[in-house]
Each structure stands twice: as structure tokens, then as C-alpha cells.
C-alpha positions in Angstrom: -19.1 -31.7 38.3 -17.0 -29.0 40.0 -14.9 -31.3 42.2 -11.9 -31.3 39.8 -12.1 -27.6 39.0 -9.2 -25.6 40.4 -10.1 -22.2 41.9 -8.2 -19.2 40.5 -8.5 -15.5 41.1 -9.1 -12.7 38.7 -5.3 -12.6 38.3 -2.7 -15.3 38.6 1.0 -15.8 38.0 1.5 -18.5 35.4 4.5 -20.5 34.0 5.2 -20.7 30.2 6.6 -24.2 30.0 7.6 -24.0 26.3 9.8 -21.0 27.0 11.1 -21.7 30.5 9.6 -18.4 31.7 8.0 -18.4 35.2 5.6 -16.2 37.2 4.2 -14.1 34.5 1.1 -12.2 35.7 -2.1 -13.0 33.7 -5.6 -11.6 33.9 -8.6 -13.9 33.8 -11.5 -12.7 31.8 -14.6 -14.8 31.5 -16.1 -12.2 29.2 -13.3 -12.8 26.6 -13.8 -15.8 24.3 -10.1 -16.5 23.6 -6.8 -16.1 25.4 -4.0 -13.8 24.2 -0.3 -13.3 24.9 2.0 -10.3 24.1 4.2 -11.0 21.1 6.3 -8.9 18.8 8.3 -9.3 15.6 5.7 -11.7 14.2 6.4 -13.0 10.8 5.3 -16.1 8.8 7.8 -17.7 6.5 7.8 -20.8 4.4 9.2 -22.9 7.3 6.9 -21.7 10.0 5.8 -18.8 12.2 8.5 -16.7 13.9 7.8 -14.3 16.8 9.4 -13.0 20.1 7.4 -13.1 23.3 6.9 -9.7 25.0 9.1 -6.7 24.0 12.1 -4.7 25.0 11.4 -3.0 28.3 9.3 -5.9 29.6 10.8 -7.8 32.6 9.8 -11.0 30.9 11.4 -10.2 27.5 14.3 -12.5 26.5 14.7 -11.5 22.9 14.7 -15.2 21.9 13.1 -15.8 18.5 10.5 -18.6 18.6 9.5 -20.8 15.6 6.3 -22.7 15.5 5.3 -25.0 12.7 1.9 -26.3 11.5 -0.4 -27.5 13.1 0.8 -25.7 16.3 -0.2 -22.3 14.8 -3.0 -21.1 12.6 -4.8 -17.8 11.7 -8.0 -16.6 13.3 -10.2 -13.5 13.1 -10.6 -11.7 16.5 -13.2 -9.1 17.4 -12.2 -6.4 19.8 -14.6 -5.0 22.5 -15.3 -2.2 20.0 -16.4 -4.7 17.3 -13.3 -4.2 15.2 -12.2 -7.5 13.6 -8.6 -8.3 12.7 -6.6 -11.4 11.7 -4.2 -12.8 14.2 -2.0 -15.8 14.6 -2.8 -18.3 17.3 -0.5 -20.8 18.8 -0.8 -23.8 21.1 1.2 -23.4 24.4 1.7 -25.4 27.5 1.2 -23.4 30.7 1.0 -24.1 34.4 -1.7 -22.4 36.5 -2.0 -23.1 40.2 0.0 -26.2 39.7 -2.2 -27.5 36.9 -0.7 -28.2 33.5 -2.8 -26.9 30.6 -2.3 -26.9 26.9 -4.3 -24.0 25.4 -4.5 -21.8 22.4 -3.4 -18.2 22.6 -3.6 -15.4 20.0 -0.5 -13.4 19.5 -1.3 -9.7 20.0 0.2 -6.3 21.0 -0.5 -6.0 24.7 2.1 -3.2 25.2 -0.6 -0.9 26.6 -2.2 -3.5 28.8 -1.2 -3.9 32.4 -1.1 -7.7 32.1 0.9 -9.3 29.3 -1.3 -12.4 29.2 -5.1 -12.8 29.2 -6.8 -16.1 30.0 -10.2 -16.3 28.2 -13.3 -18.3 28.6 -12.2 -21.2 26.3 -9.2 -21.9 28.5 -11.1 -21.6 31.7 -14.2 -23.6 31.0 -14.2 -27.1 32.4 -10.9 -26.6 34.2 -11.1 -23.6 36.6 -13.6 -21.7 38.7 -12.8 -18.0 38.9 -13.1 -16.2 42.3 -12.8 -12.5 41.5 -11.8 -11.7 45.1 -8.7 -13.8 44.9 -5.5 -14.0 42.9 -2.3 -12.0 43.0 -3.1 -8.7 41.3 -0.5 -6.0 40.5 -2.1 -3.7 43.1 0.4 -0.9 42.9 0.5 -0.9 39.1 -3.3 -1.0 38.9 -3.6 1.9 41.3 -1.1 3.9 39.2 -2.9 3.0 36.0 -6.2 4.1 37.5 -4.7 7.4 38.6 -3.3 8.0 35.1 -6.6 7.2 33.5 -8.4 9.7 35.9 -5.9 12.4 34.9 -6.5 11.7 31.2 -10.2 11.8 31.6 -10.0 15.0 33.5 -7.9 16.5 30.7 -10.4 15.4 28.2 -13.2 17.4 29.8 -11.2 20.3 31.2 -11.4 23.2 28.7 -8.0 24.5 27.8 -7.3 28.1 27.0 -6.2 28.5 23.4 -7.2 24.8 22.7 -6.5 23.8 19.1 -8.9 22.1 16.7 -6.7 19.3 15.4 -7.6 16.9 12.5 -5.5 13.7 12.2 -5.6 12.5 8.6 -5.4 8.8 8.9 -7.0 5.9 7.0 -6.6 3.7 10.0 -8.0 5.3 13.2 -7.1 2.1 15.1 -3.4 2.5 14.1 -1.0 2.8 17.0 0.4 6.1 15.7 -3.0 7.6 15.2 -4.2 6.5 18.7 -1.0 7.9 20.3 -1.3 11.3 18.6 -5.0 11.5 19.5 -4.4 10.5 23.1 -1.5 13.1 23.6 -3.5 15.9 22.0 -6.6 15.2 24.1 -4.4 15.0 27.3 -3.1 18.4 26.5 -6.6 19.8 26.2 -7.1 20.0 22.5 -10.1 19.1 20.4 -9.2 16.2 18.1 -10.9 14.5 15.2 -9.6 11.6 13.1 -10.5 12.0 9.4 -10.2 9.1 6.9 -8.6 11.2 4.2 -9.5 8.5 1.6 -13.2 9.3 2.3 -12.7 13.1 2.1 -13.6 14.8 -1.2 -13.1 18.4 -2.4 -15.0 21.0 -4.2 -12.7 23.1 -6.4 -13.8 26.6 -7.1 -11.9 29.8 -7.7 -10.8 31.2 -4.3 -13.1 28.8 -2.4 -11.3 25.6 -1.4 -13.7 23.2 0.3 -13.1 19.8 1.9 -16.1 17.6 2.7 -16.3 14.5 4.8 -19.4 12.3 5.5 -21.6 15.0 4.0 -20.2 17.8 6.2 -18.0 20.7 5.2 -14.7 20.7 7.2 -14.4 24.1 8.7 -12.7 25.8 11.7 -9.7 23.4 11.7 -6.5 24.9 13.1 -4.1 22.1 12.4 -3.9 18.9 10.4 -1.4 16.1 11.1 -1.2 13.9 7.9 -0.6 10.2 8.2 -0.7 9.4 4.5 -0.2 5.8 3.4 2.3 5.2 0.6 -0.3 3.6 -1.7 -2.5 6.7 -1.4 0.2 9.4 -1.7 -1.4 11.2 -4.7 -4.9 11.4 -3.2 -3.8 12.0 0.3 -1.4 14.8 -0.6 -4.2 16.4 -2.6 -6.4 16.5 0.5 -3.5 18.0 2.4 -3.1 20.6 -0.3 -6.7 21.6 -0.1 -6.3 22.3 3.6 -3.2 24.3 2.8 -5.3 26.4 0.4 -7.5 27.2 3.4 -4.3 28.4 5.2 -4.6 25.5 7.8 -1.3 24.7 9.4 -0.1 21.2 8.4 2.6 19.3 10.3 3.8 17.9 7.0 3.2 19.8 3.8 1.7 18.2 0.7 4.8 18.8 -1.5 7.2 17.3 1.1 5.0 14.1 1.2 5.1 13.8 -2.6 8.8 14.6 -2.6 9.7 11.9 0.1 7.7 9.2 -1.7 9.6 9.6 -5.0 12.8 7.7 -4.4 14.6 9.3 -7.4 13.6 12.8 -6.4 14.5 12.4 -2.8 17.8 10.7 -3.6 18.7 13.6 -5.9 17.8 16.2 -3.2 19.9 14.3 -0.6 22.9 14.2 -3.0 22.5 17.9 -3.8 22.6 18.7 -0.1 25.8 16.8 0.4 24.2 14.1 2.5 26.0 10.7 2.5 24.1 8.1 0.4 24.9 4.8 -1.2 26.0 5.0 -4.8 22.8 4.9 -6.8 21.8 4.4 -10.4 18.2 5.1 -11.6 16.9 3.5 -14.8 13.9 2.3 -16.8 14.4 1.2 -20.4 18.2 1.0 -20.5 19.8 -2.1 -22.0 23.2 -1.2 -20.7 22.8 -3.5 -17.7 26.6 -4.3 -17.3 27.4 -0.6 -17.2 24.7 0.0 -14.6 26.2 -2.6 -12.4 29.7 -1.3 -12.9 28.6 2.2 -11.7 27.7 0.8 -8.3 30.8 -1.4 -7.9 29.3 -4.7 -9.3 27.4 -7.4 -7.4 26.0 -7.9 -4.9 23.6 -5.0 -5.4 20.3 -3.7 -4.0 17.6 -3.3 -6.6 14.4 -1.4 -5.7 11.3 -0.3 -7.5 11.1 3.5 -7.6 8.2 3.6 -5.2 7.8 1.4 -2.1 7.8 1.4 1.6 8.3 -0.9 4.7 11.0 -2.8 2.7 8.6 -4.0 0.0 9.8 -4.0 -3.6 13.5 -4.4 -2.6 15.7 -7.2 -3.8 19.3 -8.2 -3.0 20.9 -9.6 -6.1 24.1 -11.5 -5.0 25.5 -12.1 -8.5 25.7 -10.2 -11.8 23.5 -12.8 -13.5 20.8 -12.4 -10.8 21.0 -8.6 -10.9 20.6 -8.5 -14.7 17.7 -10.9 -14.5 15.9 -8.7 -12.1 16.6 -5.5 -14.1 15.4 -7.2 -17.3 12.2 -8.2 -15.6 11.6 -4.6 -14.6 12.5 -3.5 -18.1 9.9 -5.9 -19.6 7.2 -4.6 -17.2 8.1 -1.0 -17.9 8.9 -0.3 -14.3 11.4 2.3 -13.2 14.0 0.9 -10.9 16.9 1.9 -8.7 20.2 0.0 -8.4 22.2 0.7 -5.2 25.6 -0.4 -3.9 25.4 -3.1 -1.2 27.0 -2.0 2.1 28.3 -5.4 3.4 29.5 -3.9 6.7 26.0 -2.9 7.7 25.2 -6.6 8.2 21.4 -6.4 7.8 21.1 -3.5 10.3 20.2 0.2 9.9 19.4 3.1 12.2 16.1 5.0 12.4 16.3 8.6 13.8 13.0 10.2 14.5 13.1 13.9 14.0 10.7 16.6 15.3 11.3 20.3 14.8 15.0 20.0 14.0 15.8 17.6 16.9 16.4 13.9 17.1 13.8 12.9 19.7 14.3 9.1 19.5 16.7 6.7 17.8 17.0 2.9 17.4 18.9 0.3 15.6 17.0 -2.2 13.6 18.5 -5.6 13.0 17.1 -8.4 10.8 16.3 -11.5 12.7 17.7 -13.9 10.2 19.7 -13.6 7.0 17.2 -11.1 5.5 19.2 -7.9 4.5 16.1 -5.8 5.2 15.9 -4.6 8.8 12.4 -2.9 8.7 10.2 -3.7 11.7 7.5 -4.5 9.1 9.7 -7.2 7.7 10.4 -8.8 11.1 13.4 -6.7 12.1 14.1 -6.3 15.8 14.6 -2.8 17.2 16.8 -1.7 20.1 17.6 1.7 21.6 20.8 3.4 20.3 22.7 6.6 21.0 23.7 8.3 17.7 27.2 9.6 17.2 27.6 13.2 16.5 28.1 12.7 12.8 25.0 10.4 12.6 22.8 13.0 14.4 24.1 15.8 12.0 23.5 13.6 9.0 19.9 12.8 10.0 19.2 16.5 10.6 20.7 17.5 7.3 18.7 14.9 5.5 15.4 16.1 7.1 16.2 19.7 6.2 17.1 18.7 2.6 13.6 17.2 2.3 11.8 20.0 4.0 10.4 17.7 6.7 10.2 19.0 10.2 8.7 15.6 11.3 10.2 12.5 9.7 12.1 9.3 10.2 15.6 9.1 8.7 16.9 5.7 7.9 20.7 5.3 7.8 23.4 2.6 7.5 26.8 2.6 9.1 29.5 2.2 6.6 33.3 2.5 6.4 32.9 6.0 4.9 30.4 7.2 7.5 26.6 7.2 7.8 24.7 6.7 4.6 21.0 7.8 4.3 18.7 5.2 2.8 15.3 7.0 3.1 13.6 9.9 4.7 10.1 8.8 5.7 7.4 11.6 5.9 5.0 9.3 7.8 7.2 7.2 10.1 5.6 4.6 12.4 5.6 5.0 16.1 7.0 1.6 16.9 10.1 3.5 18.0 8.2 4.6 21.1 7.9 1.0 22.3 11.6 0.3 21.6 13.0 3.5 23.2 10.4 4.5 25.7 10.4 8.0 24.3 7.1 9.9 24.0 7.4 10.9 20.3 3.6 11.7 20.0 3.9 14.3 22.7 6.8 16.0 20.9 4.7 16.2 17.7 1.8 17.8 19.6 4.2 20.3 21.2 5.5 21.2 17.7 2.0 21.9 16.3 1.2 23.9 19.4 4.2 26.1 18.8 3.6 26.6 15.1 -0.2 26.3 14.6 -0.9 30.0 14.4 1.7 30.6 11.6 -0.5 29.1 8.9 0.9 27.8 5.7 4.6 28.0 5.6 6.8 28.6 2.6 8.7 25.5 1.2 12.4 26.3 1.0 13.7 23.2 -0.7 12.8 24.4 -4.2 12.4 21.0 -5.9 
């Protein structure tokens, strides 16, 4: 029965025949049920599944967008080694291993933190290969470096640090990349860290006695909180942050600045007041003067947004006056407040994200839509690339952050003929920019809280 089984090692270089990519290192794992491959910019559309293999910085990254159609892709539920289950796309690929052609199913996953960009699981191996764990072509130098780094991190976890901080990360998703990165950097620097699901926190409100409880326990002796509040839980999340503020706990992002940044009208008004360049904007709700609204922003095409939204959701490009009026009338009927903004044609579906920590731009990237979608958000399938800001772009980003009272934020800007225009200041920006730029944003945030933790609650200077 074993005569036709090829012998492979615990690692092998494989060829991806569908993509003309050769000698990609893969790890064999008989303990894993399915195989997986590193993919980014994954997005399902009506005409198929779009994705890019690997990511910027990987030697195997080509940037080429792949499109798979049914039945060559499906959805599956995958359980991690920790028992956490998540939905992933899986695709059928042709690969060559040790000269043998195999058509196998791979799940598309984020393997940016894995040494090997491809994992060969039990379903692919069974009936085709025998695994000799002493063989293969491992990345010996890289494995040794990874082991040494892990040993350093473990040593840091158990080495008491003088003046160590007790840090609580307020996050609804402890498995989120940003949460894991903040936790890892804080632990590596010798701090005590706990992740609290703020949606499960509850408060006892009593005169001069602010109490926060979590899983039946009163939260005491916390030096710092780092809020990572989701847009759909702004009100509740900010109230939990406010309760910690009432205890004089230092917060990396204040409750009022979270609420301020999530209100598109309020934030746009503050940016305009501070003299920050913004697209011409009209805010409305029940107005019937739709033609006048369009005239104020220079006519169609226009961008129409709901007053609250994030990740590019709730945003429409209306290319004609008729289409724009139809969208506004729909919002009017539903009683939804909306924003109409001029369309900056020269931006060509691209914007700039500047990540700011403590009055400095610590990372910046350009986000470009992968097709004709005008939204460039990474959550909408946009592709990021490192970029160096011009002096005026850097100053604009810093001015916008200051206008919002946010020492830590992501500032989104467009390049226009009249200079950079700020679209949004995000009080809880994602950390995908780390993968794009290679900058350690999480470490900068931990450094910031180390410098300011003992100052307690700080006065908000925005005044609105």
C-alpha cells in the first residue's frame, strides 16, 4: 500500500502551478486537518472571490490579484489550536511537491506571523505522502532566530520589571491582531496585562464611588487602560472608559474623544474650525432642498454617507444628480441623517493613512482600491503600500489629531489639487499598517502609556 507514497520531510519547497511561483517553503503538519496558505486583500464579489497571495514584504509576494469562481472556492469553519472557530475561504490549487503534481484544497489565512507561508495538512498528505520528520529543507537560520526571539519574550514575561504597569486592554475581540500586538509588546516590556471584553463589563454608579465589575470581580488597581472600542458599541464602550476615568485611571484614548471621533458631523465641524483641509461637506436629514445640497458641493458625482459608519460601510458614490437625489430621498424616508461630500476625482480611489502616536507620525501608507471601487479601506479590499508623507501632509495629519484631542489615532487623507484633505480621524485604528510598513506601532503605543501613565486623567482641551 505504501509503494506509491512519496517520502517528504517536515518541511518542503513546493511550486504553486496556478500562479507560476516556485520554491515556496511549506511546513507539513500531520496534526492539522486542513492545509492553509497566506493570502491578503480577500474579498468576495458577485463574480467570484478576489485575493492576493502573501503580502508586501514577503519574497514571494507579486501583488497580482487572483480571481476564483465557484466551484473552485467555498467557505469553511476552521478551529484553531486554541479551539477558536472562524469562517475562512478555501480554494482548490495545483501544487507540485517532490516532483508530484497534487490538486488540493487550501484555506486562505493570515500567516504573517508564521515562519512558513504554507501549511500542508493531513487531508493533503493522506494517501499520497509519507512524512519523515528528520528530512526536508527547513529554514534553519530563520527557525533558530525565531526560537531565540521566543525565548527572549518568555524571559520578559516572567522577569519582574521595576515600576511595571498594570494595563487593561479594552477589546471585544481578544483574538484581534491589534489586541494581540498590544498585549505582546506590553508583556515583552515587563508589564502586567489583562484583556477585558468591555461589552461584558458593568458598572455600579454611586456618589463618589465609581465601580467597574467584570465576570463577578471588581476591577481595581489598574494603572492604564487602552481602549479598542468598536464603532457599533461606541456609546457603551465609551461609558466604560468614562467609569475608569472617574477612578483617575490613565486612558490612552479618552471617552469624550472616542465619542467625538465617531460623530461624523461633530468631527468634521471641529476639523473645519481648526483650519484643517477637508472636502466641501453638507450635512442634512429632513431637507427637501436636494438640488441646493448638490449645488453646495459642486454637483455630481458626490459621495453620500450615513452620519455614523466605519471601514467604508454606509458610503455611496452617486455619479449623477438623479442617483444622488434618489439616495438622499431614501435616507429622508428612513429618517437617517446623511452627509454629502464633494468627489475628489484626482484621488483615483486612493487615500493615505497616517498613524499618529504622541504627536508624531509613526507609520504611513497609501491605500488603493483593487478595482473600480472608490473606497480604498483595507476592510473593503483595498491594497496598502508604504509611503513617505510630504511635509504638508504630515502637518495636516498632526493638526487633525490635535483638533480631535487624540494622541493616538489614524488620520485618513486624500491628495487633491488644493492639498491634502482629511476624510476621517479614527480613534481606534487597525494595526494592518504594521504589516504594510514594517513599523512597530504597538511598541510606540506602549512607550506612550509608559511615559504618561502616572499623570492620571488629563484635561480635554478641544472644548467640544
